[in-house]
A tleap script that builds the chain and sets N, CA, C and O, in Angstrom:
source leaprc.protein.ff14SB
mol = sequence {
  NMET PRO VAL TYR THR TYR ARG CYS GLU GLU
  CYS SER GLU ASN PHE GLU ARG ILE GLN PRO
  MET SER ARG ALA SER GLU PRO GLN PRO CYS
  PRO THR CYS GLU HIE GLU SER ASP ARG VAL
  MET ALA ALA ILE PHE GLU ASN ASN SER THR
  LYS ASN ARG SER ALA ASN PHE PRO LYS ARG
  LYS ARG TYR THR ASN CTRP
}
set mol.1.N position { 54.538 30.456 5.580 }
set mol.1.CA position { 53.259 30.543 4.896 }
set mol.1.C position { 53.338 29.785 3.573 }
set mol.1.O position { 54.377 29.793 2.914 }
set mol.2.N position { 52.250 29.134 3.186 }
set mol.2.CA position { 52.257 28.363 1.933 }
set mol.2.C position { 52.156 29.257 0.695 }
set mol.2.O position { 51.696 30.397 0.752 }
set mol.3.N position { 52.603 28.693 -0.412 }
set mol.3.CA position { 52.527 29.372 -1.707 }
set mol.3.C position { 51.342 28.793 -2.465 }
set mol.3.O position { 51.219 27.573 -2.582 }
set mol.4.N position { 50.469 29.651 -2.980 }
set mol.4.CA position { 49.287 29.233 -3.731 }
set mol.4.C position { 49.396 29.721 -5.173 }
set mol.4.O position { 49.957 30.784 -5.441 }
set mol.5.N position { 48.853 28.931 -6.092 }
set mol.5.CA position { 48.865 29.269 -7.515 }
set mol.5.C position { 47.490 29.788 -7.909 }
set mol.5.O position { 46.464 29.229 -7.522 }
set mol.6.N position { 47.490 30.866 -8.686 }
set mol.6.CA position { 46.251 31.481 -9.166 }
set mol.6.C position { 46.295 31.557 -10.686 }
set mol.6.O position { 47.371 31.602 -11.283 }
set mol.7.N position { 45.117 31.570 -11.309 }
set mol.7.CA position { 45.025 31.697 -12.765 }
set mol.7.C position { 44.003 32.760 -13.104 }
set mol.7.O position { 42.877 32.740 -12.607 }
set mol.8.N position { 44.407 33.692 -13.956 }
set mol.8.CA position { 43.527 34.763 -14.411 }
set mol.8.C position { 42.739 34.281 -15.623 }
set mol.8.O position { 43.331 33.866 -16.619 }
set mol.9.N position { 41.429 34.330 -15.553 }
set mol.9.CA position { 40.584 33.917 -16.678 }
set mol.9.C position { 40.596 34.967 -17.792 }
set mol.9.O position { 40.314 34.643 -18.945 }
set mol.10.N position { 40.912 36.190 -17.468 }
set mol.10.CA position { 40.911 37.285 -18.448 }
set mol.10.C position { 42.096 37.192 -19.424 }
set mol.10.O position { 41.914 37.287 -20.638 }
set mol.11.N position { 43.301 37.007 -18.886 }
set mol.11.CA position { 44.501 36.998 -19.747 }
set mol.11.C position { 45.249 35.661 -19.720 }
set mol.11.O position { 46.308 35.549 -20.337 }
set mol.12.N position { 44.731 34.650 -19.026 }
set mol.12.CA position { 45.321 33.303 -18.929 }
set mol.12.C position { 46.699 33.291 -18.270 }
set mol.12.O position { 47.510 32.409 -18.549 }
set mol.13.N position { 46.963 34.242 -17.416 }
set mol.13.CA position { 48.232 34.323 -16.701 }
set mol.13.C position { 48.181 33.440 -15.451 }
set mol.13.O position { 47.200 33.473 -14.708 }
set mol.14.N position { 49.236 32.653 -15.220 }
set mol.14.CA position { 49.393 31.893 -13.979 }
set mol.14.C position { 50.393 32.628 -13.105 }
set mol.14.O position { 51.428 33.088 -13.588 }
set mol.15.N position { 50.085 32.741 -11.815 }
set mol.15.CA position { 51.005 33.406 -10.899 }
set mol.15.C position { 50.846 32.811 -9.505 }
set mol.15.O position { 49.850 32.153 -9.206 }
set mol.16.N position { 51.840 33.053 -8.661 }
set mol.16.CA position { 51.842 32.508 -7.311 }
set mol.16.C position { 51.863 33.630 -6.293 }
set mol.16.O position { 52.394 34.712 -6.544 }
set mol.17.N position { 51.275 33.353 -5.140 }
set mol.17.CA position { 51.267 34.295 -4.025 }
set mol.17.C position { 51.540 33.543 -2.731 }
set mol.17.O position { 51.089 32.411 -2.556 }
set mol.18.N position { 52.263 34.164 -1.845 }
set mol.18.CA position { 52.442 33.640 -0.500 }
set mol.18.C position { 51.317 34.225 0.333 }
set mol.18.O position { 51.216 35.441 0.501 }
set mol.19.N position { 50.466 33.338 0.856 }
set mol.19.CA position { 49.284 33.770 1.598 }
set mol.19.C position { 49.143 32.940 2.860 }
set mol.19.O position { 49.553 31.780 2.886 }
set mol.20.N position { 48.569 33.519 3.910 }
set mol.20.CA position { 48.206 32.681 5.053 }
set mol.20.C position { 47.047 31.762 4.658 }
set mol.20.O position { 46.271 32.098 3.763 }
set mol.21.N position { 46.926 30.631 5.305 }
set mol.21.CA position { 45.869 29.671 4.962 }
set mol.21.C position { 44.479 30.283 5.060 }
set mol.21.O position { 43.585 29.916 4.298 }
set mol.22.N position { 44.295 31.191 5.967 }
set mol.22.CA position { 42.982 31.803 6.161 }
set mol.22.C position { 42.550 32.659 4.964 }
set mol.22.O position { 41.359 32.916 4.790 }
set mol.23.N position { 43.504 33.100 4.140 }
set mol.23.CA position { 43.179 33.943 2.984 }
set mol.23.C position { 43.389 33.235 1.652 }
set mol.23.O position { 43.349 33.880 0.605 }
set mol.24.N position { 43.609 31.931 1.667 }
set mol.24.CA position { 43.940 31.181 0.450 }
set mol.24.C position { 42.811 31.179 -0.572 }
set mol.24.O position { 43.079 31.206 -1.773 }
set mol.25.N position { 41.565 31.147 -0.134 }
set mol.25.CA position { 40.442 31.064 -1.074 }
set mol.25.C position { 39.992 32.428 -1.594 }
set mol.25.O position { 39.125 32.490 -2.466 }
set mol.26.N position { 40.549 33.504 -1.089 }
set mol.26.CA position { 40.179 34.840 -1.562 }
set mol.26.C position { 40.757 35.088 -2.960 }
set mol.26.O position { 41.910 34.735 -3.209 }
set mol.27.N position { 39.994 35.681 -3.872 }
set mol.27.CA position { 40.540 36.026 -5.198 }
set mol.27.C position { 41.675 37.046 -5.064 }
set mol.27.O position { 41.645 37.916 -4.194 }
set mol.28.N position { 42.668 36.920 -5.937 }
set mol.28.CA position { 43.825 37.811 -5.915 }
set mol.28.C position { 43.915 38.572 -7.229 }
set mol.28.O position { 43.537 38.035 -8.270 }
set mol.29.N position { 44.408 39.813 -7.210 }
set mol.29.CA position { 44.544 40.576 -8.459 }
set mol.29.C position { 45.673 40.024 -9.333 }
set mol.29.O position { 46.757 39.710 -8.840 }
set mol.30.N position { 45.407 39.912 -10.611 }
set mol.30.CA position { 46.404 39.441 -11.574 }
set mol.30.C position { 47.503 40.501 -11.706 }
set mol.30.O position { 47.190 41.686 -11.813 }
set mol.31.N position { 48.783 40.104 -11.703 }
set mol.31.CA position { 49.861 41.085 -11.845 }
set mol.31.C position { 49.931 41.707 -13.245 }
set mol.31.O position { 50.548 42.757 -13.419 }
set mol.32.N position { 49.312 41.075 -14.234 }
set mol.32.CA position { 49.350 41.584 -15.601 }
set mol.32.C position { 48.208 42.548 -15.901 }
set mol.32.O position { 48.425 43.656 -16.390 }
set mol.33.N position { 46.966 42.099 -15.595 }
set mol.33.CA position { 45.801 42.910 -15.990 }
set mol.33.C position { 44.953 43.397 -14.813 }
set mol.33.O position { 43.961 44.096 -15.020 }
set mol.34.N position { 45.328 43.041 -13.588 }
set mol.34.CA position { 44.626 43.451 -12.362 }
set mol.34.C position { 43.227 42.847 -12.208 }
set mol.34.O position { 42.475 43.271 -11.330 }
set mol.35.N position { 42.867 41.879 -13.032 }
set mol.35.CA position { 41.570 41.206 -12.924 }
set mol.35.C position { 41.615 40.245 -11.734 }
set mol.35.O position { 42.660 39.654 -11.465 }
set mol.36.N position { 40.495 40.079 -11.015 }
set mol.36.CA position { 40.431 39.162 -9.882 }
set mol.36.C position { 40.618 37.724 -10.381 }
set mol.36.O position { 39.951 37.309 -11.329 }
set mol.37.N position { 41.514 36.967 -9.753 }
set mol.37.CA position { 41.852 35.623 -10.195 }
set mol.37.C position { 41.579 34.613 -9.094 }
set mol.37.O position { 41.743 34.913 -7.911 }
set mol.38.N position { 41.159 33.412 -9.487 }
set mol.38.CA position { 40.843 32.353 -8.536 }
set mol.38.C position { 42.025 31.411 -8.367 }
set mol.38.O position { 42.858 31.266 -9.261 }
set mol.39.N position { 42.079 30.779 -7.212 }
set mol.39.CA position { 43.143 29.829 -6.912 }
set mol.39.C position { 42.901 28.532 -7.678 }
set mol.39.O position { 41.757 28.117 -7.864 }
set mol.40.N position { 43.983 27.896 -8.119 }
set mol.40.CA position { 43.898 26.599 -8.796 }
set mol.40.C position { 44.635 25.563 -7.970 }
set mol.40.O position { 45.552 25.890 -7.217 }
set mol.41.N position { 44.224 24.299 -8.118 }
set mol.41.CA position { 44.869 23.208 -7.401 }
set mol.41.C position { 46.114 22.784 -8.165 }
set mol.41.O position { 46.075 22.613 -9.383 }
set mol.42.N position { 47.204 22.617 -7.456 }
set mol.42.CA position { 48.445 22.198 -8.091 }
set mol.42.C position { 48.331 20.762 -8.592 }
set mol.42.O position { 47.665 19.940 -7.962 }
set mol.43.N position { 48.963 20.456 -9.704 }
set mol.43.CA position { 48.874 19.135 -10.322 }
set mol.43.C position { 49.472 18.042 -9.455 }
set mol.43.O position { 49.073 16.884 -9.579 }
set mol.44.N position { 50.403 18.363 -8.594 }
set mol.44.CA position { 51.024 17.343 -7.760 }
set mol.44.C position { 50.005 16.678 -6.844 }
set mol.44.O position { 50.173 15.510 -6.493 }
set mol.45.N position { 48.962 17.383 -6.451 }
set mol.45.CA position { 47.951 16.820 -5.578 }
set mol.45.C position { 46.892 16.044 -6.343 }
set mol.45.O position { 46.255 15.156 -5.776 }
set mol.46.N position { 46.693 16.352 -7.591 }
set mol.46.CA position { 45.650 15.702 -8.377 }
set mol.46.C position { 46.010 14.272 -8.761 }
set mol.46.O position { 45.115 13.436 -8.878 }
set mol.47.N position { 47.280 13.965 -8.958 }
set mol.47.CA position { 47.697 12.653 -9.440 }
set mol.47.C position { 48.348 11.805 -8.349 }
set mol.47.O position { 49.100 10.880 -8.657 }
set mol.48.N position { 48.080 12.095 -7.119 }
set mol.48.CA position { 48.719 11.394 -6.015 }
set mol.48.C position { 47.804 10.281 -5.516 }
set mol.48.O position { 46.991 10.499 -4.617 }
set mol.49.N position { 47.935 9.093 -6.096 }
set mol.49.CA position { 47.113 7.965 -5.675 }
set mol.49.C position { 47.996 6.767 -5.370 }
set mol.49.O position { 49.137 6.694 -5.825 }
set mol.50.N position { 47.470 5.840 -4.608 }
set mol.50.CA position { 48.218 4.635 -4.244 }
set mol.50.C position { 48.549 3.810 -5.478 }
set mol.50.O position { 49.639 3.246 -5.572 }
set mol.51.N position { 47.626 3.735 -6.420 }
set mol.51.CA position { 47.848 2.956 -7.634 }
set mol.51.C position { 49.050 3.498 -8.413 }
set mol.51.O position { 49.879 2.713 -8.874 }
set mol.52.N position { 49.162 4.804 -8.567 }
set mol.52.CA position { 50.276 5.396 -9.300 }
set mol.52.C position { 51.598 5.220 -8.566 }
set mol.52.O position { 52.628 5.004 -9.204 }
set mol.53.N position { 51.592 5.308 -7.239 }
set mol.53.CA position { 52.833 5.164 -6.478 }
set mol.53.C position { 53.345 3.742 -6.512 }
set mol.53.O position { 54.550 3.526 -6.646 }
set mol.54.N position { 52.460 2.765 -6.394 }
set mol.54.CA position { 52.907 1.379 -6.346 }
set mol.54.C position { 53.457 0.901 -7.680 }
set mol.54.O position { 54.221 -0.064 -7.704 }
set mol.55.N position { 53.109 1.524 -8.768 }
set mol.55.CA position { 53.619 1.133 -10.083 }
set mol.55.C position { 55.107 1.456 -10.223 }
set mol.55.O position { 55.786 0.878 -11.072 }
set mol.56.N position { 55.621 2.375 -9.398 }
set mol.56.CA position { 57.016 2.781 -9.503 }
set mol.56.C position { 57.970 1.888 -8.708 }
set mol.56.O position { 59.186 2.004 -8.861 }
set mol.57.N position { 57.443 1.001 -7.864 }
set mol.57.CA position { 58.282 0.153 -7.042 }
set mol.57.C position { 58.405 -1.235 -7.671 }
set mol.57.O position { 57.443 -1.740 -8.249 }
set mol.58.N position { 59.590 -1.860 -7.561 }
set mol.58.CA position { 59.744 -3.215 -8.116 }
set mol.58.C position { 58.929 -4.221 -7.308 }
set mol.58.O position { 58.618 -3.999 -6.138 }
set mol.59.N position { 58.598 -5.311 -7.949 }
set mol.59.CA position { 57.849 -6.384 -7.280 }
set mol.59.C position { 58.740 -7.065 -6.245 }
set mol.59.O position { 59.950 -7.186 -6.432 }
set mol.60.N position { 58.120 -7.508 -5.150 }
set mol.60.CA position { 58.862 -8.231 -4.122 }
set mol.60.C position { 59.116 -9.672 -4.563 }
set mol.60.O position { 58.279 -10.291 -5.220 }
set mol.61.N position { 60.279 -10.189 -4.190 }
set mol.61.CA position { 60.594 -11.589 -4.477 }
set mol.61.C position { 59.996 -12.442 -3.366 }
set mol.61.O position { 60.012 -12.064 -2.194 }
set mol.62.N position { 59.477 -13.577 -3.748 }
set mol.62.CA position { 58.948 -14.521 -2.769 }
set mol.62.C position { 60.005 -15.566 -2.483 }
set mol.62.O position { 60.580 -16.157 -3.397 }
set mol.63.N position { 60.252 -15.785 -1.207 }
set mol.63.CA position { 61.230 -16.780 -0.782 }
set mol.63.C position { 60.466 -17.994 -0.273 }
set mol.63.O position { 59.768 -17.925 0.738 }
set mol.64.N position { 60.606 -19.095 -0.980 }
set mol.64.CA position { 59.862 -20.294 -0.605 }
set mol.64.C position { 60.737 -21.360 0.058 }
set mol.64.O position { 60.215 -22.321 0.623 }
set mol.65.N position { 62.040 -21.202 -0.005 }
set mol.65.CA position { 62.944 -22.187 0.606 }
set mol.65.C position { 63.316 -21.743 2.013 }
set mol.65.O position { 64.295 -21.024 2.207 }
set mol.66.N position { 62.540 -22.169 2.980 }
set mol.66.CA position { 62.827 -21.792 4.375 }
set mol.66.C position { 63.684 -22.782 4.963 }
set mol.66.O position { 64.051 -22.664 6.133 }
savepdb mol mol.pdb
quit
């Protein structure tokens, strides 16, 4: 089962829960204050673009002497 991250708006606590995919969007109780908390998107998915990935690879050399 996947791990989902939740954030409590009441006390600003971040916490994780192991949930089945079918229950991922359901609010979860905060372990600190018991307030219902919504799921947040992990940062790894927000910055995953082709432009950012290609910047990390060296440029290819062109071979012109065949």
